[in-house]
N, C-alpha and C positions, 0 to 999 in steps of 0.2 A: 531200276526204279520201282517204287512201290505202286501198286495198282489202286485206283480209286474204287471205294466201295459205294455202290449206288444207294441213294436215299430211298426209303420205302415210299410207295405211291399213295400216301394218305394226305388228307387235307390237314393243315396245321397253321399255327402262327408262324409264318415263315419270314426269313430275311433273304431277299433276293439280291445277290451281289452284282455290281456293275463294273465296267471296265475302269472307271476312274477311282476305284478303291472305296466307293460308298456301298451301302447295302440298304435296301428298302425293307422296313419292318411293316408288314401288312396286317391290319386288324381283320382277320378272317373268322371262320367258324370254330376254330380250335381254342383251347384254353389261352386266355381268359374269356373267350367267346364274346368279344366286343362286337364283331361281325358287322362293321360299318363299311369295310373295304377301304378305309382310309389308311394313311401312313402314320403309324404310331411314332416312329422315330427313324433316324438314319444313323450312319456312322459318325459323320461330323457336320451334316447339313443342318440348317436351322428349322426345318419342318418338324413340328411336334404335334401331329394330329391334323393332317391335311389330306384332302381328297374325298371327304365325306359329302353327302348331299342333304340339304334340308328341303323338304317337299311340302307344298301347300296345294290342296285340291279343293274345288268348289263344292264337293260333297261334304266337306267339313268333318272328317273323322276325328276321334278323340286326340290323337297325337299330331294333329295338323300343324305343320310348320316346324316340327322337331327334326333332329338329326335322325335320318332313317337307318335302320339296322335290321338284323334278323334275316339276312339273305342266305344263311347257312353256306357261306362261301367256302368252296373246296379248292385246295391247292392242286394245280396240275403242273407238276415239275417240268421244266425248271423255272418257268417264268410267267405262268398264267394262273388266274383265279376265276372261278365261275360260280354263279348262283346255282344252288341245288334246289331250293324251294323259293319261289318268288313271294314277295310281301304283298298281301292284299291291303291296299291303302285307300279306303273309301271308294271301292269299286275300280281302282286302278291297280293292276298287277305290275310290280316293279322288280326288275332284276338288274344285277351288275355283272360286268365282266372286266377284269383288270389284266392287262398285258404289259410286260416290261421288255424294252429293248436294252439288253445289258451292255451291248457294245457301244451304244450311243447315249446311255445314261438317261433314258426317258421312260415314263410309264404312260399308259393310255387307259382312261376310264370310260367304258361304254355302258350307258344306262338305258334300259329299255322299258317303255311304259305302254301298257295295253289297257284300253277301256273295256272292262268286262260287263258293262251295263248297257241298257238300251237308251241312255240319255247322254248328250255331250257333256264332257267334264273339262273344265279349265284347270290347267296345271302350271304351277310356278315351281321352278327348281333352282336352288342356289347351290353351286359347287364351290368348295373352298375349305377354309380351316385356319389353323394357326401357323403362321409363317415364321414366328420368332418366339422366344421365351418370355420376354417382358421383364423390365426392372425399373426401379425408381429413377435410375440414372439414364435409362434408355440405351444402355450399353449393349443389350442383347435384343433390342427391338429390331424387327425386320419388316420394312414397309416397301411399297413400290418405289423403285428408283428410276425406271425407264420403261417405255412402252414402244410399240411398233410405230406410233405416230410421232415419236421424238420427244415427248414430254413425260412427266411422272404422274399424270392423271389418266386413269383408264376410262376410255369411252367406247361407244359402239363402233367407232371407226378403227378400233385397235384389233389386231389379230393375236397379240401376245403381250404379256406384262412380266417384268422381271423384278423380283424382290431381293433385298440384301440387307445385311447388318452393316451399319456405318454408312459413310458417304465418301465421295471424292476418290482419291487414289489410294486410300487406306486399304490394307489387306483385309479380306473377309475371313475372320477367324472361324465363323460358321458359314459353310458354303452357301452360295446364292442359289436361287431357284427361279423358274419361270413357268407360267401357265400359258398354254396355247389355247386361245378362246374359241376360235372358229372364224368363219368368213365375216368381214366387216360390212358396215352399211355401204350401199343401200340394200344389201341382202335382207329380206324380211325376217329371217331368223337370227339376225345378228344380236350380239349382247344387248340385253335390255337395260341393265344397270349394274353397278357394283353395290355390294352390300356389306353390312357389319355382320359377319358370320356368327359371332358369339352371342349377339343380343338383338332380338327383333329384326331378323335379316330381311324381311319383306317390306319393312318400313324405314329402317335406318340406313343411311349411307355410311360407308367406312370412314373412320376418323384418320386424320393425317399424322397425329402424334399421340403419345401416351400408350398405355397398355393395350387398348382396343385396336390400335393401329396394326397389331400383329394378326388380326383376324379378318381376312379378306375373303369376300365371296363374289361370285359371278352369276348373275341371275338370267335365266331363260324362261320364256313364257310361251305356251302354246295351248291349243284346244284339241282334245281327242274326240273324234266322232265315235259313236257306238261301234265297238269291235275294232277300232283302229289302233295301230301300234306305231309309235314313234321312238326314235333313239337320239341320245345326246352323246357326243364324244369330246372329251378334253384331254389334253396332254400336259404332263408335268415333267420338267427337265430339272435335274439337280446337279450342282457342282459340289466339289469338295472344298476343304479348308485351304485358305491361302496363308502365307507366312510373310511377315514384314521383311525377312531376309531370304525368302524363298527364291528359287530360280525355276525356269521352265514352267511346268503346269502348276506349281505352287507359288509362283511369283505374284505380287499384288496386281490384280486386274486380269490375270490369266484365266481364272475360272469364270469370272464375269463374262469375259469374251467368249469362252467356250459355250457357256449356257446361252448367251445371246445368239451365237451362230446356229446352235441346234434349234432354238426356238424359231428363228427365221426360216430354217430349212423345213421344219414341220408345218409352219403356217403355209408355206408355198406348196409343199408336197406331203400331206399328212399320211401317216402309216395306216392305210386302210386296206391294203391288198389281201389281208387274211380274212376280211369280213365277207359275209354273204352279200349278194346283190340286194337282197331285201333289207339288210341292216344299213347298207350305204344309202339306198333310196329313201329310207325312213328318217335320215338324219335331219334334225331340226336346225342345228347351229352351223351347218356347213352347206354351202352352195355346191351341190354335187355336179351341177352342169359345168362348173369351171375346173373340176378336179381331173387330173390325169392319173388313172388307176389302171394297171395292167388288166386286160380282158374285161374292161367295163366301159360301157357307153351309156350315159344317163338317159339320153333321148330314146335309145333302142331298148335298154334293159328295164328301166323303171316302170313303164306301163304294165309289164307282165311279171314283175318280180314278186316272188312269194313273200308273204308277211314274215317279218323277223321271228325266229324261233323264241319261244317263251317256256321256261320250265314250269312244272306244276306249282300251284299256289299252296302255301302252308295252310293246314287245317285251321279253321276259325276257333277262337277261344269262346267259352260260354258267355252269355250276355244276361242271364237271369240267375236268381237265387231261390233255393227251396226253403229258405227261412223267412218268416214274416217279421222277424225282429231286425231292425236296422242298427248295425253296429258302427256306422260311419261317424267318426268324431266323438264317440262315446268314451268317457273316462271309466277307469276301473270302478271308481266309487259309484257312478251312475248305473253301471251294469250290476254291481253288487246289490244296490238298492232295488233294482227292478227284479232281480231274482228273489230277494228276501220278501218283496211284496207280492210275488207270484205272477208278475207281469210277463216273465220270460223264464227260460231255463238255460242251463249251461249247454245243453244239447242244441238249442236254437242258436245261441251265441256262437258256438263252435262251428256249426254248420254254415252260418253266415260268413265267418272268416274263411272257411274252406272254399266256399263258392267264390269269394273274392280273390283268393289266391289263384284258383283255377282261371279266373277271368283276367286278372291283372299282373300276375307274377310270372306266368309261363307264356310261351308263344313268342313270335318274332319281336314284339314291342314290349315284352314283359319287363318288370322291374328287376328280376333276378335276385330278389331279397332272400330267397331260401336256397339252401343246398339240398335239404331233405325235409319233407313234410311227413309228420307222424302218421303211419297207417292206422294207428289205433286211437286217433284223436277223438272220434265219436264215442268210443268205448270209455275213454278217460272221462268224457263229459257225462256220460250216463252214470258212471260211478260217483262223480261229483254231485249230481242231482240226488242220488240215493243218500249220500253222506249228509247233504243239507236237510233232506227229509228226516234223517235220523237225529238231527239236532246239532250237527257239526257246524262250527263257525270259524271263519278265517278271513283275513283281508283279501285273499286271492282265491278263495274257494270257487271253483268253476270258471275261473278266468283264463282264457288262452294266452299264453306268453311264448315269445320266440327266444331261443337261446343261441347265442353266438357259437359258431361251429368250432370253437376251441375249448368249450366246456365238455367234460366227459358226460356221455349219456348212454346208459346201458341198453337202450332200445333202438338207438339210431347210430350210424357211423359218426365218428368225430374226426374230421378231415384236416383241420387247421387251414382250410382253403386250398389244399395242395394235393396233387397227385401222389406226393410222397406218402400220404396217409390214406389213400383211397381204400375204402372198405374197412378201415380199422374201427373196431367196436370194443370199447373198454368194458370190463365186466361190471363196473359200478358207476353210479352217477357222481359227478362233482358235488362237493358239499352243498353249494348253493342250489344246484338242481334238485338234489335230494330233499332239501328243506322246502323248496317250492312244491314238490310232489306231495310231501307229507302234509302240507298246508292245503292241498286239494287243487292246486293250479293245474291247468291243462298245458303240457309241454307240446305245443302244436307243431313245432319244427325247429330245425337248426338253421340259424340265420347266416347268410353268406358273409364273408369277411375278406379283407386283403390277405393274400397268402402269407402265412406266418405272422400276420399282424404287423407288417414290417414298416413301410415308409410313411404312412399318414396322409397320402394325397388321393388315392383311389381305393375303392373296395374291389380289387381285381383278383377275385378268386378263380381258381382253375375251373370252377363249376359254373361260372357266369358272372361277369362284372356287374356290380349293382349300379342302378341308374337313379338319379335324383328324383324324389317324390314330388317336388314342386316344379322342376324344370327338367323333364326327362331326356334332355340332350346333355345334361351336365353330370359331374361327378357327385356321388353320394358322400364323398370325403371319408378318408381314413378307414381303419379296419373294422369298425363297428357299424359300417354303413348299412349292412343288411338288417340289423336290429332296428336302426333308426328309420329306415324306409318302410319296413314292415309295420312299425308303429304309426308313422305319419300317414301312410296310405290305407290305414285301417285293415291291415292284413294280420294283425295281432293287437292285443290290448296294450302291450308294452313288451319289455324283454331285458335280457342281460347282454351287456357288452363288456369291453375292457379297455383300459387306457394305459399306455406306456408313455406316450408323449402328448397326443391330441385325439386319441381315438374314441373318447366319450364326448368331449365338448364339441369337436368339429362336426361329426355327423349329426349330433343333436342340434347344433346351431343351424345346419343346412336344412333341417326338417322341422324347425320350430318346436323343439322338445326340451325336456328337463333331464338333468343328470347330476350325479354327485361322484366326483373323484375323491373318495374318502381318505382319511388319514391312514397311513400304513397300518395294517392290522385290524381295521374296522370290519373288513369282510374277508372271508376265507378264500385263498387261492388254491386250495386242495382240489385236484382234478381239473386244473385249468392249464392248458398248454402255454409255455412261457415264451416271452420275447426277451425280457431282460430281468434277471433274478432280482427280487425285492422292489424293482421299479414298477412292475405290472400291478394294476389294480382292477379287479373284476367288479363292475357296478351295473346299475340299472339305467335304462333310458325309458322315459315315460311321457305321456301327454300333459300331465299336470303335476303340481307340487304334491297334491294329495295322493296321486298314483305312485309317485316316487316314495313317499312315506310308507305306503302300503307294502311295497316290495321290500323296502329296507326293514320293515318290521319282521319280515320272514327270513331275510338272507344275511343280516349283519349279526355280529357277536363272536364270541370265543369259540374256536373249533380245535379240538385236540389234534386234528390231523394237520393243522397249520400252526407251527410254532410261533410265527409272527403275531398271530391273533392272541396266542397265550401270553407272550411277552408283553403285548400291548394291553392285556386285560380288557379286551374289547367289550365284554358284558358290562363292565363298570363304567364305560364311557358312552354307551349308546342309551338313548331313552327307552323307557318301557314301551312307549308308543311314540313313533316318530311324528304322528300328526299333532302331538302336543306342542311341537315347535312351531306350528303354523298359526302364528298370531298376526293380525293386521297391525298390531302395535309394536312389532318386534324391532323396528328401526327407531323408535322414539328414544331420543337422547344419545344415539350412537354416532360415532365418528367414522366416516368412510373415506378412505384415501384413494387417490389415483395419481398417475403421473403421465404427462403428455407423450413421452417417447414411446409408451406402450401402444398408443393409438396412432401408429404410423404404418401404412401399408408398404411392404417391400416392392410392390408393383408401381407405387407412386400414385395410386388412386386415393380419393378422399371421401367418396360418397358414403361408404359403409361406416367408416370411423366418425364421420360428421354426424350421422344419425345416432350412433352410440353415445357420443359426447352430449348430443342434445337431449338424450333420454336420461341423463344423470339427474335431471331436476326431480325425477320421481323419488329419489332418495331424500331430498330435502322436503318434498311434499309430504313424505311419510314420517317426517320428524327427525331425520338425521342431519348431521352437519357434514358437508363435503370439505375435504382437505386436499389441496394439491401438494404433492411431495416431490422430492428431488430425483427419485429413481428406485431401482429394485434393491432387494437385499444383497448383502455381500455374503455369498455362500462359500463354504470350504471347497478345496480342490477335490474333485472326484478321484479316488485312488485307482491305480491300475488293476486290471483283472478282466477276464472275458466273462461278463455277466450273462451273455446269451448262452455260452457253453455251460456255465454253472447252473442256469435255469434248467437245461435239459438233463444235466447230471441228477438234479433233485427230482425231476419228473420221472426219469427212468427208474429211480429207486422204488417208486410207488406204482409202477406199471409193468409188472412182470410179463404181461402178454403183449407188450409193445412189439411192433414189427422190427425194431432196431434195438441194439444193445450198446451203442456208442453214440454220443452226440455228434461225432464227426459224420456219421452216416446221415444224420438228419440235416445238419447245417450245410453239408456239402453235397446233398442229393442232386443228382442230375435229372430227377423227375420234377424239379421246381419249374416255375414259369421261365421261358427262355431268357428273359432279360434279368433274371435273378440267379441264374446258375453261375457257378464258378468252375471253369474247366480244371482248375487246380484242386477242386474239392475244398475241404475245410483248410483255412490258412491262419486261424487264430492262434492264441497262446494256450488253449486247453483249459483244463480244470484249474480253478482258483486254488491257491495255496491256503493253508490255515491262516497265515498272516494276512493274506489279501482279504479273506473273508472277514476277519476281525476288523481290519481297517475299513472295509466297506460298510459294515454294520455301524461302526463308530461315525463314519462320514454321514450316514443318513440320520443318526441321532443328533449329531452336531448341526446338520443343516436345518433340522426342525427348530433347534434352539436359536439358530441365526434368524430364522423367519420370525420367531417370537420376539427376539430383540429388535428387529426391524419395525415390527408393529408397536412395540413398547416405546421406541424412540425413533420415529420415522425421520428421514433426512429432510431438512429444511421445510417443515410443514408451513404452508401459507394459505390464506384465504384464496380460493380459486380466482385466477386472473389478476392477482395483486401481489405485492411484496409484503403484505401485512402478515406477521407471524401468527400461526394458529397452533400453539404448543399443546402437547398432550399425546397420549397413546391413541392408537387407532383400534377400532373393533374389527375392521376388515379393509381390504383393498379391492377395488373393482378393475377388471381387465376386459378387453374385448374378447369375443369368441373369434368369429371370422373377421378379417380386416379388409376384405375386398369382395367383389363378385366372385362367383365360382366359374372355373373354366370348363370347357367341354370334356366329355368323358372318354375321348378317343386318343388323347395325347400321352406323351411320356415325360412331361415336365411338371413343375409345380401347378397344382390345381386351384390354389387360393393363397391369399396373403396370410401366411401362418405366423403366429406369434405366441408360443406356449408360455403360460405364466411361469415365472422362475421358481415359484413354490412347488411346481409339479415335480421337479427333480429332487426336491427335499422330502417328498412324501407327505406334504401338508395338504389339507383339504381344499377343495374348490367346488362350488355349485354353479352350474351353467344353466341359464334360463332365458327364454325367448323375449324379445322386445318388439316384435312385429316385423316390418319389412324395411329393407334399405331403400335407397333412392331409385333403384332399378327393379323393385318388386320382388327381391329375393329375401327369404327369412334371414334374420340375424339375431344375435344374442349378446349377453354380457355374462361375466363370471365374477363371483366374489370369492376371495381367498382369505384364509385366516390361519390361526394357530392350530397346532396339533390338537385333535379331538374337539375342535370348534364346529364339527360337522352339523349338529342340530341347530346351532346358532345361525350358521350360514344359510341353511335351508329356510330358517325363519326370516332372515333379512330378505332373501330373494322372494319369498312369499308375500311379505309386506309390500315390497316394491311392486309386485305383480297385481296386488289388489287395486292399484291405481293405474298401472300401465296396461294390464290385460294383454300381455304380449303374445300369447299363443294364437297362431292362425292355422287354418285348415287348407289342405291342398284341394284343388278341383280337378286333379289329373286322374282320380280314381273314384268317380261318382257312385252313388248308391245304385245297386242293381235292382231292377223291378222284380217283384215276387212272382214266381210261377210254381205252383204246387208240384213237388217232385220228391218222393220219399228216399231217393237214392243219392247219397253224398257223392261228390266227384272223386274219382281216383286220380290223384295228382302224382305224376311221375316227372321229376326234374330230369332234363336231358343229361345223358351220360357225357362226361367230358371227352373231348377229342385230344389225344396226346400230341403236343407240339413235337416237331422233329428237328428243328434247327435252333441254334443259339446265335445271338448277335456277335458279329466279329469284334475283335479288340479294336480300339480307336487307331486309325491309321495303319492297320495291319494287312489290308487286302490290296495288294498291288495288281496291276493289270494282268500279269502273267498267271497262267494256271498254277494251282497249288501243286508243288512237286516235292518229293522227299526221297532220300535214299538212305539205306542203312548198310554199314560195312562191318564184317566180322571175319576173322580168319577161319579157314576150313577146319584146321586142327587147333584146339585150344589146350595148351599144356598147363596143368594146374599142379604145382608142386605140393608135396606132402605138407610142407610148412604153411602153405597159403591156399587153403581150400575155401576161399571166401566167395569167389564168383568170377565173372568175366565182364569185359567191357564191350559195348556196342556203340559204334560211331554213327551218328545221324548227320545228314546234311539236308537242310530244308530251306525253301525260298520264301517262307511266310511264317508268321508266328504259329506255333503249334505246341501241343502237349505230347511228350514222347514216352513211350512205354516199350519195354522189352521183357520177354519171358523165355526161360530155358525149359524145354519140355522133352519128354520121351513119349513114345507111343504107349498106348494102353497095354499092348502085348509085352513090350519091353519092361514096363513098370511091373507087371505081374510076374514075369519070369525072373527079374533081378531083384524083386522086393524093394522097388524104388517108388517114391511118389511120382505121379505123372508130371506134376509141376515141380521142377527142381529148384527154381528160384525166379525172382522177378525184380524189376527196378523201374523207376520212372523219373522223369524230370518235368517240372512245371513249365509254364509258358515260356518259350524262348522266342525272340523276335524273328530271327532268321539266322542262317549260317550253320556252324557246326557245333555239336554238343555230344557229350559222351554220357551214356546211361550205364551205370554199374549194376549188373545183375547179381544180387546177393543170393547165395545158395541157402536153402533151408538146412537146419541142423541135421535132419535125417538124410538129406541128399549128400551133404558133406561127408557124413560118416560112411555112407554107402560107397561113395567114390573112393575113399581111402581104401576100402576093402576090395573093390572091383578093379581099380586101376585104369580101366578103359570103358567108355560108354558112348554109343552113337546116340545123338540127340538132335534137337533143332532149336534155332533161335526164331521166335516170332516177334517181329518188330513192327510197331504201329505208331504212326504220327497222326494226331487228330488236329485238323485245322480249326481256326477260330469260327468258321462257318459250319462246323459240325462234321465235315467230310473226313473220312479216315483213309489213310494210305497204309497198306499192310504188306509185308513181305515175309517169307519164310526161308531160312537157309539151313541146310543140313550141316552139322558140325560133329566133330569127334572130340570127346573130352579124354585127355590123358593126364596121368600123374607125372 
């Protein structure tokens, strides 16, 4: 049998496997450093961000009521997580400890609260999260189906509550779960109330139906005397998926019964035997006098029990600024005017932003908008002030801007949000970055992004997941979240992001900002790491239309380093000054289309889209005619070809100092976030053929033609709300940005009701702009889309709309800092990422039995002269695994016989279980040497890597003979 290789003892984003085949993915202090202690996901259970706490204290700190994070949770293999540094929350130090019982499929969350002040503090804590994914049909909603009191309504008399997808005797395709709450009434610390965990949890009760029914919270309330420490303990039990045709543990109802049984057992006999007497005696939500715990007697032990241990508290972040210039809410235009009038300097502006980054971006509750802050920011500002004094003028001279961390920057690492590029520093700037520097902008830092700019739901960088600027419990959305949050929270004046699907419009909408996804070729992609070749668009995110125009003045146009801009003749299509498009009369006489099916939320909510539809009257108020049309354009079929691979092919051609020389190394990197790794490595189709490249270029050109034809002759145009025809071409079509509220930032499923404009895949332009708040107080926006190179027109339409709507709003989550004279700017060091050590198991691949594997090969391997290609190794595994075998000789043998040490290797991708053969292919040099030598003593090194990351390795001595 192969021996298990022990995992390193570091803290990491870990998946803890349990006996029923599930695995708990815990949001701890490692990449992406969400650090809430909640469950990001499981193997097949419906929990997708559960186990977090929202805390409110009577001292009213800035993040009061938000999802708590920043515990620097450390993994203690194989099943525990502990706080390294407690969070200081308004004078209450808070720590978490998470423990899993893998045999019985439950986890325990122990939260400790210590009053560090001389005054009593009232504390409200809601424990909970997302129990299901949510959908318009309700097919994936998971709400409470039963409780300990026999009904489906959780009350203070309950000790546990079970949630599931579906009802009745139907199989639970996504496993059920249960929360064990504590002792019931009349115990004084019993459950106070249940809460809507996603929205206003201290005031709203949970909903019984719809998307918000997935977000269940359990509230406890207590008062901490000065110096007092109290604890809260909850248990979560998870079941695995059932099948309509399953038997045994997968039969319909089997998992529900198993979860119910375990919840009942924990409610009667909670797993507290490993806690200190002080931790047990300090429990708020359990009546310890009724508990039977080995070696514990409440009456005898609690009067003398020591206070529960508490780790040291994280260092506080700054609370003042050394700049007397207030940058909060300022536009680029306002700051430029103030510098030109002598009211301020670039140095004061830059210092103000640096102080705010130190106060609001780092630390336990920071936004994590930056991966790197420029060490020479103040020097750049000094140079900008000197340039202005010497007569230089530019729209962005002296303006600090954030740059998404996939743009090349010669003075800071370019990481793509991934450990795969940790420390990589290109020798030159991306074209747009170079143009900004030449115009005198301050490149204040690299903005965090979703790793590889991939999925469009969270900004989950290995260097710290970005948090929403308006609701810091929620997602910043998509891969340009760092740029958007830095801008909205006044940590920069604006910045550069990029969009492949939604990563400009989504984070801009979530932050009440402006952005342009321009026509293909309007702005250079040279020096920008790719996601999808030709589909990516690098653009700006700003506070106002004028700010957007100012950055576009500098960054758009033809670039010899980007053939797409050359082919597009971008200089001929962009205005000499983008602000020239900003006319309040731009909508006069224009026809603006929309279609109803675009304004439908996949979660089934209507609050956001109703506000967006209601705002359409501003188009008619500004002189336009609204036209309701039948639907989207009919675009050609996207031809085959791996555009991601091709993007890296092109990038590597221009980056000779890159740490990789093959896109497979990048796309298949095992340094990526655990839930993005593929144990198979790269599995795509490789570099596109010349025919595929030609077909894809033609597709994008034809798609733009199809968009123009759709606008020229829109389907069934009518007067809105009637059947009256409204014939004629359209000048633009309006779409929603966000279509729903935003979900919490600790989950692993869709974070918002996404609906990308169909023109995006054609490379046609769209301008996204804010329209205020939705019905729940979250920023939202609209987009206008048009024909290729209508970019300036669209910006003008949005500007004219905004002159009436005044859609931009400011966040109150990062208020102005009071001035305190201090000549020394802060030294800002973003935390180094902690490397994850586990990967999620494949769905349904983790049986209760321990991972085992064996490898068989004959002692003597005869290789005929005619067939010196290799040998076969037979593996036998009881769980899905990746197989690898190598044929080696010792270093001494290699030197003596003039052989390579590695004679050959072979591998097999994931196999479910059972037997598989790996063919070890000899290298050409080894094959020739064996022909010459006739006999060599060697060894086979066989490795099976399980879905949970564990490796089983064996070595067998063999003799090779001709």
